[in-house]
DRENVEX-579639 format. One record per residue: chain; residue in three letters; x, y, z of N, C-alpha, C in turn. Coordinates in steps of 0.1 Angstrom, whole numbers, plus 2048, in hexadecimal, padded with zeros to 3 digits. Example, Ala and Ser with C-alpha at 12.3 -4.5 7.8 and 13.67 -1.06 7.14 Angstrom:
r ch:A, aa:ALA, n.X:884, n.Y:7C7, n.Z:84E, ca.X:87B, ca.Y:7D3, ca.Z:84E, c.X:884, c.Y:7DF, c.Z:84E
r ch:A, aa:SER, n.X:880, n.Y:7EA, n.Z:847, ca.X:889, ca.Y:7F5, ca.Z:847, c.X:881, c.Y:800, c.Z:84F
//
This chain:
r ch:A, aa:MET, n.X:37D, n.Y:483, n.Z:870, ca.X:37E, ca.Y:490, ca.Z:875, c.X:38C, c.Y:495, c.Z:876
r ch:A, aa:HIS, n.X:38F, n.Y:4A1, n.Z:872, ca.X:39C, ca.Y:4A7, ca.Z:872, c.X:39C, c.Y:4B3, c.Z:87A
r ch:A, aa:GLU, n.X:3A8, n.Y:4B5, n.Z:880, ca.X:3A9, ca.Y:4C1, ca.Z:889, c.X:3B4, c.Y:4CA, c.Z:884
r ch:A, aa:ILE, n.X:3B0, n.Y:4D7, n.Z:884, ca.X:3BA, ca.Y:4E2, ca.Z:880, c.X:3BA, c.Y:4EC, c.Z:88B
r ch:A, aa:ILE, n.X:3C6, n.Y:4F1, n.Z:88E, ca.X:3C7, ca.Y:4FC, ca.Z:898, c.X:3CA, c.Y:509, c.Z:88F
r ch:A, aa:PHE, n.X:3C1, n.Y:513, n.Z:891, ca.X:3C1, ca.Y:520, ca.Z:88A, c.X:3C6, c.Y:52A, c.Z:895
r ch:A, aa:ASP, n.X:3D2, n.Y:52F, n.Z:893, ca.X:3D8, ca.Y:538, ca.Z:89D, c.X:3E0, c.Y:543, c.Z:896
r ch:A, aa:ARG, n.X:3E8, n.Y:54A, n.Z:89E, ca.X:3F0, ca.Y:555, ca.Z:899, c.X:3FB, c.Y:550, c.Z:88F
r ch:A, aa:ASN, n.X:3FD, n.Y:544, n.Z:88D, ca.X:406, ca.Y:53F, ca.Z:883, c.X:401, c.Y:540, c.Z:875
r ch:A, aa:SER, n.X:3F4, n.Y:542, n.Z:874, ca.X:3ED, ca.Y:543, ca.Z:867, c.X:3EE, c.Y:552, c.Z:863
r ch:A, aa:PRO, n.X:3F1, n.Y:555, n.Z:856, ca.X:3F1, ca.Y:563, ca.Z:851, c.X:3E3, c.Y:569, c.Z:852
r ch:A, aa:TYR, n.X:3D9, n.Y:562, n.Z:853, ca.X:3CB, ca.Y:567, ca.Z:853, c.X:3C6, c.Y:569, c.Z:862
r ch:A, aa:TRP, n.X:3CE, n.Y:566, n.Z:86C, ca.X:3CB, ca.Y:568, ca.Z:87A, c.X:3CA, c.Y:577, c.Z:87D
r ch:A, aa:ASN, n.X:3C0, n.Y:57B, n.Z:885, ca.X:3BE, ca.Y:589, ca.Z:889, c.X:3BE, c.Y:589, c.Z:898
r ch:A, aa:GLU, n.X:3C6, n.Y:592, n.Z:89E, ca.X:3C8, ca.Y:592, ca.Z:8AC, c.X:3BB, c.Y:597, c.Z:8B3
r ch:A, aa:GLY, n.X:3B2, n.Y:59F, n.Z:8AB, ca.X:3A6, ca.Y:5A4, ca.Z:8B1, c.X:39C, c.Y:599, c.Z:8B5
r ch:A, aa:GLY, n.X:39D, n.Y:58D, n.Z:8AE, ca.X:395, ca.Y:582, ca.Z:8B2, c.X:388, c.Y:581, c.Z:8AA
r ch:A, aa:GLY, n.X:380, n.Y:58B, n.Z:8A9, ca.X:373, ca.Y:58A, ca.Z:8A3, c.X:374, c.Y:587, c.Z:894
r ch:A, aa:PHE, n.X:37E, n.Y:58B, n.Z:88E, ca.X:37F, ca.Y:588, ca.Z:87F, c.X:382, c.Y:57A, c.Z:87D
r ch:A, aa:ASN, n.X:389, n.Y:573, n.Z:886, ca.X:38D, ca.Y:565, ca.Z:884, c.X:381, c.Y:55C, c.Z:881
r ch:A, aa:LEU, n.X:377, n.Y:55D, n.Z:889, ca.X:36B, ca.Y:554, ca.Z:887, c.X:364, c.Y:558, c.Z:87A
r ch:A, aa:LEU, n.X:363, n.Y:564, n.Z:876, ca.X:35D, ca.Y:569, ca.Z:86A, c.X:365, c.Y:563, c.Z:85E
r ch:A, aa:PHE, n.X:372, n.Y:564, n.Z:85F, ca.X:37B, ca.Y:55E, ca.Z:855, c.X:379, c.Y:54F, c.Z:853
r ch:A, aa:LEU, n.X:378, n.Y:548, n.Z:85E, ca.X:376, ca.Y:539, ca.Z:85D, c.X:369, c.Y:535, c.Z:857
r ch:A, aa:ARG, n.X:35F, n.Y:53D, n.Z:85B, ca.X:351, ca.Y:53A, ca.Z:855, c.X:351, c.Y:53C, c.Z:846
r ch:A, aa:ALA, n.X:358, n.Y:547, n.Z:842, ca.X:358, ca.Y:54B, ca.Z:834, c.X:360, c.Y:540, c.Z:82C
r ch:A, aa:GLN, n.X:36B, n.Y:53C, n.Z:832, ca.X:373, ca.Y:531, ca.Z:82B, c.X:36C, c.Y:524, c.Z:82B
r ch:A, aa:GLU, n.X:364, n.Y:521, n.Z:835, ca.X:35C, ca.Y:515, ca.Z:835, c.X:352, c.Y:515, c.Z:829
r ch:A, aa:ARG, n.X:34B, n.Y:520, n.Z:827, ca.X:342, ca.Y:521, ca.Z:81C, c.X:349, c.Y:520, c.Z:80F
r ch:A, aa:HIS, n.X:354, n.Y:528, n.Z:80E, ca.X:35C, ca.Y:528, ca.Z:801, c.X:361, c.Y:51A, c.Z:7FE
r ch:A, aa:LEU, n.X:366, n.Y:513, n.Z:807, ca.X:36C, ca.Y:505, ca.Z:805, c.X:361, c.Y:4FB, c.Z:801
r ch:A, aa:ASN, n.X:355, n.Y:4FC, n.Z:808, ca.X:34A, ca.Y:4F4, ca.Z:804, c.X:345, c.Y:4F6, c.Z:7F6
r ch:A, aa:ASP, n.X:345, n.Y:503, n.Z:7F2, ca.X:341, ca.Y:507, ca.Z:7E5, c.X:34B, c.Y:501, c.Z:7DB
r ch:A, aa:LEU, n.X:358, n.Y:502, n.Z:7DE, ca.X:362, ca.Y:4FD, ca.Z:7D6, c.X:361, c.Y:4EE, c.Z:7D4
r ch:A, aa:ALA, n.X:35E, n.Y:4E7, n.Z:7DF, ca.X:35C, ca.Y:4D8, ca.Z:7DE, c.X:350, c.Y:4D5, c.Z:7D6
r ch:A, aa:LYS, n.X:346, n.Y:4DD, n.Z:7D7, ca.X:339, ca.Y:4DA, ca.Z:7CF, c.X:33C, c.Y:4DC, c.Z:7C0
r ch:A, aa:SER, n.X:343, n.Y:4E7, n.Z:7BD, ca.X:346, ca.Y:4EA, ca.Z:7AF, c.X:34F, c.Y:4E0, c.Z:7A8
r ch:A, aa:ARG, n.X:359, n.Y:4DB, n.Z:7B0, ca.X:363, ca.Y:4D2, ca.Z:7AA, c.X:35F, c.Y:4C3, c.Z:7AC
r ch:A, aa:GLY, n.X:357, n.Y:4C1, n.Z:7B7, ca.X:354, ca.Y:4B3, ca.Z:7BA, c.X:35C, c.Y:4AD, c.Z:7C5
r ch:A, aa:TYR, n.X:367, n.Y:4B5, n.Z:7C9, ca.X:370, ca.Y:4B0, ca.Z:7D3, c.X:378, c.Y:4BC, c.Z:7D8
r ch:A, aa:ILE, n.X:37F, n.Y:4BA, n.Z:7E4, ca.X:389, ca.Y:4C3, ca.Z:7E9, c.X:393, c.Y:4BB, c.Z:7F1
r ch:A, aa:TYR, n.X:39F, n.Y:4BE, n.Z:7F1, ca.X:3A9, ca.Y:4B7, ca.Z:7F8, c.X:3AB, c.Y:4BE, c.Z:806
r ch:A, aa:LEU, n.X:3AF, n.Y:4B6, n.Z:810, ca.X:3B1, ca.Y:4BC, ca.Z:81D, c.X:3BC, c.Y:4C6, c.Z:81D
r ch:A, aa:ASN, n.X:3C6, n.Y:4C5, n.Z:815, ca.X:3D1, ca.Y:4CF, ca.Z:815, c.X:3CC, c.Y:4DC, c.Z:810
r ch:A, aa:GLN, n.X:3C1, n.Y:4DC, n.Z:807, ca.X:3BC, ca.Y:4E9, ca.Z:803, c.X:3B5, c.Y:4F0, c.Z:80E
r ch:A, aa:ILE, n.X:3AF, n.Y:4E9, n.Z:817, ca.X:3A8, ca.Y:4EF, ca.Z:823, c.X:3B3, c.Y:4F6, c.Z:82C
r ch:A, aa:TYR, n.X:3BE, n.Y:4EE, n.Z:82E, ca.X:3C9, ca.Y:4F4, ca.Z:836, c.X:3CE, c.Y:501, c.Z:830
r ch:A, aa:GLU, n.X:3D1, n.Y:500, n.Z:823, ca.X:3D6, ca.Y:50B, ca.Z:81C, c.X:3CD, c.Y:517, c.Z:81C
r ch:A, aa:ALA, n.X:3C0, n.Y:515, n.Z:81B, ca.X:3B6, ca.Y:520, ca.Z:81B, c.X:3B6, c.Y:527, c.Z:828
r ch:A, aa:LEU, n.X:3B9, n.Y:520, n.Z:833, ca.X:3BA, ca.Y:525, ca.Z:840, c.X:3C8, c.Y:52B, c.Z:844
r ch:A, aa:GLY, n.X:3D1, n.Y:529, n.Z:83B, ca.X:3DF, ca.Y:52E, ca.Z:83E, c.X:3E6, c.Y:525, c.Z:849
r ch:A, aa:VAL, n.X:3E2, n.Y:519, n.Z:84A, ca.X:3E7, ca.Y:510, ca.Z:854, c.X:3F1, c.Y:506, c.Z:84E
r ch:A, aa:CYS, n.X:3FC, n.Y:503, n.Z:854, ca.X:406, ca.Y:4FA, ca.Z:84E, c.X:400, c.Y:4EC, c.Z:850
r ch:A, aa:TRP, n.X:402, n.Y:4E3, n.Z:846, ca.X:3FE, ca.Y:4D5, ca.Z:847, c.X:40A, c.Y:4CD, c.Z:844
r ch:A, aa:ASN, n.X:40A, n.Y:4C1, n.Z:849, ca.X:415, ca.Y:4B8, ca.Z:847, c.X:413, c.Y:4B0, c.Z:83A
r ch:A, aa:PRO, n.X:41C, n.Y:4B3, n.Z:830, ca.X:41A, ca.Y:4AC, ca.Z:823, c.X:41E, c.Y:49D, c.Z:824
r ch:A, aa:GLU, n.X:424, n.Y:499, n.Z:82F, ca.X:427, ca.Y:48B, ca.Z:831, c.X:41A, c.Y:483, c.Z:834
r ch:A, aa:LYS, n.X:410, n.Y:48A, n.Z:839, ca.X:403, ca.Y:483, ca.Z:83C, c.X:3FB, c.Y:481, c.Z:82F
r ch:A, aa:GLU, n.X:3F2, n.Y:477, n.Z:830, ca.X:3EA, ca.Y:474, ca.Z:824, c.X:3E1, c.Y:480, c.Z:822
r ch:A, aa:ASN, n.X:3E0, n.Y:485, n.Z:815, ca.X:3D7, ca.Y:490, ca.Z:812, c.X:3CA, c.Y:48B, c.Z:80E
r ch:A, aa:GLU, n.X:3C0, n.Y:48B, n.Z:817, ca.X:3B3, ca.Y:486, ca.Z:814, c.X:3AB, c.Y:48E, c.Z:80B
r ch:A, aa:CYS, n.X:3A3, n.Y:487, n.Z:802, ca.X:39A, ca.Y:48E, ca.Z:7F9, c.X:38C, c.Y:48D, c.Z:7FE
r ch:A, aa:LEU, n.X:386, n.Y:499, n.Z:800, ca.X:378, ca.Y:499, ca.Z:805, c.X:370, c.Y:49B, c.Z:7F8
r ch:A, aa:LYS, n.X:367, n.Y:491, n.Z:7F5, ca.X:35F, ca.Y:491, ca.Z:7E9, c.X:352, c.Y:497, c.Z:7EC
r ch:A, aa:TYR, n.X:34D, n.Y:49F, n.Z:7E3, ca.X:340, ca.Y:4A5, ca.Z:7E4, c.X:336, c.Y:49B, c.Z:7DE
r ch:A, aa:ASP, n.X:32A, n.Y:49A, n.Z:7E4, ca.X:320, ca.Y:491, ca.Z:7E0, c.X:313, c.Y:499, c.Z:7E1
r ch:A, aa:LYS, n.X:30B, n.Y:499, n.Z:7D6, ca.X:2FF, ca.Y:4A1, ca.Z:7D5, c.X:2F5, c.Y:49D, c.Z:7E0
r ch:A, aa:ASN, n.X:2F6, n.Y:491, n.Z:7E6, ca.X:2ED, ca.Y:48C, ca.Z:7F0, c.X:2F0, c.Y:492, c.Z:7FE
r ch:A, aa:TYR, n.X:2FB, n.Y:49A, n.Z:7FF, ca.X:2FF, ca.Y:4A0, ca.Z:80B, c.X:2FA, c.Y:4AF, c.Z:80C
r ch:A, aa:ILE, n.X:2F6, n.Y:4B3, n.Z:817, ca.X:2F2, ca.Y:4C1, ca.Z:819, c.X:2FF, c.Y:4C9, c.Z:81B
r ch:A, aa:VAL, n.X:308, n.Y:4C5, n.Z:823, ca.X:315, ca.Y:4CB, ca.Z:826, c.X:320, c.Y:4C1, c.Z:824
r ch:A, aa:GLN, n.X:32A, n.Y:4C4, n.Z:81C, ca.X:335, ca.Y:4BB, ca.Z:81A, c.X:33E, c.Y:4BA, c.Z:826
r ch:A, aa:PHE, n.X:341, n.Y:4C5, n.Z:82C, ca.X:349, ca.Y:4C5, ca.Z:838, c.X:345, c.Y:4D1, c.Z:840
r ch:A, aa:GLN, n.X:348, n.Y:4D1, n.Z:84D, ca.X:344, ca.Y:4DC, ca.Z:855, c.X:34F, c.Y:4DF, c.Z:85F
r ch:A, aa:PHE, n.X:352, n.Y:4EB, n.Z:862, ca.X:35B, ca.Y:4EF, ca.Z:86D, c.X:354, c.Y:4F0, c.Z:87A
r ch:A, aa:GLU, n.X:35A, n.Y:4EA, n.Z:884, ca.X:355, ca.Y:4EC, ca.Z:892, c.X:360, c.Y:4F3, c.Z:899
r ch:A, aa:VAL, n.X:35E, n.Y:4FF, n.Z:89F, ca.X:369, ca.Y:507, ca.Z:8A4, c.X:368, c.Y:508, c.Z:8B3
r ch:A, aa:PHE, n.X:373, n.Y:506, n.Z:8BA, ca.X:374, ca.Y:508, ca.Z:8C8, c.X:37F, c.Y:512, c.Z:8CC
r ch:A, aa:HIS, n.X:37C, n.Y:51A, n.Z:8D5, ca.X:386, ca.Y:524, ca.Z:8DA, c.X:38F, c.Y:51D, c.Z:8E4
r ch:A, aa:GLU, n.X:39C, n.Y:51F, n.Z:8E2, ca.X:3A6, ca.Y:51A, ca.Z:8EB, c.X:3AA, c.Y:525, c.Z:8F5
r ch:A, aa:SER, n.X:3B0, n.Y:521, n.Z:900, ca.X:3B5, ca.Y:52A, ca.Z:90A, c.X:3BF, c.Y:534, c.Z:906
r ch:A, aa:ASN, n.X:3C7, n.Y:530, n.Z:8FB, ca.X:3D2, ca.Y:538, ca.Z:8F6, c.X:3CD, c.Y:541, c.Z:8EA
r ch:A, aa:SER, n.X:3C0, n.Y:542, n.Z:8E9, ca.X:3BA, ca.Y:54A, ca.Z:8DE, c.X:3B9, c.Y:544, c.Z:8D1
r ch:A, aa:SER, n.X:3C0, n.Y:538, n.Z:8CF, ca.X:3BF, ca.Y:531, ca.Z:8C2, c.X:3B1, c.Y:52B, c.Z:8C1
r ch:A, aa:LEU, n.X:3AE, n.Y:527, n.Z:8B5, ca.X:3A2, ca.Y:520, ca.Z:8B2, c.X:3A4, c.Y:512, c.Z:8AD
r ch:A, aa:ARG, n.X:39E, n.Y:509, n.Z:8B3, ca.X:39F, ca.Y:4FB, ca.Z:8B0, c.X:393, c.Y:4F7, c.Z:8A6
r ch:A, aa:ILE, n.X:396, n.Y:4F3, n.Z:89A, ca.X:38C, ca.Y:4F0, ca.Z:890, c.X:38C, c.Y:4E1, c.Z:88E
r ch:A, aa:PHE, n.X:380, n.Y:4DC, n.Z:88E, ca.X:37E, ca.Y:4CE, ca.Z:88A, c.X:376, c.Y:4CE, c.Z:87D
r ch:A, aa:ILE, n.X:37B, n.Y:4C6, n.Z:873, ca.X:374, ca.Y:4C5, ca.Z:867, c.X:36B, c.Y:4B9, c.Z:868
r ch:A, aa:LEU, n.X:35E, n.Y:4BB, n.Z:869, ca.X:355, ca.Y:4B1, ca.Z:86C, c.X:351, c.Y:4AA, c.Z:85F
r ch:A, aa:PRO, n.X:34D, n.Y:49D, n.Z:860, ca.X:349, ca.Y:496, ca.Z:854, c.X:33B, c.Y:49B, c.Z:84F
r ch:A, aa:SER, n.X:338, n.Y:497, n.Z:843, ca.X:32C, ca.Y:49B, ca.Z:83C, c.X:320, c.Y:498, c.Z:844
r ch:A, aa:LYS, n.X:315, n.Y:4A0, n.Z:842, ca.X:308, ca.Y:49D, ca.Z:848, c.X:2FF, c.Y:499, c.Z:83C
r ch:A, aa:LYS, n.X:2F9, n.Y:48E, n.Z:83E, ca.X:2F0, ca.Y:489, ca.Z:833, c.X:2E3, c.Y:490, c.Z:834
r ch:A, aa:GLU, n.X:2DD, n.Y:491, n.Z:828, ca.X:2D0, ca.Y:498, ca.Z:827, c.X:2C6, c.Y:48E, c.Z:82E
r ch:A, aa:SER, n.X:2BD, n.Y:494, n.Z:836, ca.X:2B3, ca.Y:48C, ca.Z:83D, c.X:2A6, c.Y:48C, c.Z:836
//
């Protein structure tokens, strides 16, 4: 599981607040579609799609798409007291 903080440091952040969740859900769908079409997606591509800085010194994990999965990855979003959004990238859910 990976954690990303989406806040006013991102160029896609909106002070109104309502747009931020809509943006994150749209990016989640887009990134999953990208992973499905390519067969993989790198963690840094998720950070870049959200406009969030990532540490290039850390290992850049490759999330592989597998046709046996319903969802390759999923965002779980929590509102923080300073209006930022804490995003957890959850592992894949296997088809039941």
